[in-house]
C-alpha angles and dihedrals in degrees: 000000000000109000095192088060090052094047091047092051092049091050092050095049097036093080094047097056124010091197095072115105128209088235090070088058093045093051088061093060108028120073116250124255091255096061090044090053092046091054092048089051089051091051094049093045093043093119104033125177115327096014091056093046089052092051090049091054092049115111116238110269096207135013136213121198115204099179113144095013127128115238094253095050089043092054091051091049089050091052092051092044094049092047092051093047092049090050090049092049097246116161107188129034140174121224114193112204102160129237096272096234093139094046119116093191126094092232114052128204092248092060095045095046091050091053090045094051093050092055096041110110092216094062133078127182118352139179149171108294123246115267092257091058096046106287113219091000092070144040130217110215133192113218117220 
């Protein structure tokens, strides 16, 4: 979309007919809501049924251990880790954050890392790891 083109067209036609609204011009260039919703549905349902189940059963391909780190340092480490994994084509990772039993702070690393993972643009679905991989002290994460 070339906004200059839209604006020029608007300015040329504005004097001819004062009833013309900018929305009419934007409608020419922007996708309609139906196509946007269809794309969102395709993204959400990208791994339907058996494919999703297969991905959930997949073992993590790489692990990051954040034990002993402060939240700020841990978030930086997660960013680097996810970027490297994305570049390497890795699909599922394990992030070990610990359970926070020894933390004296109100907000434990576990809580902050879970929030951070859920808002990170490189991550897809995530969940608490199976007991063999750390249980509630770790997250499995799909990389987009």
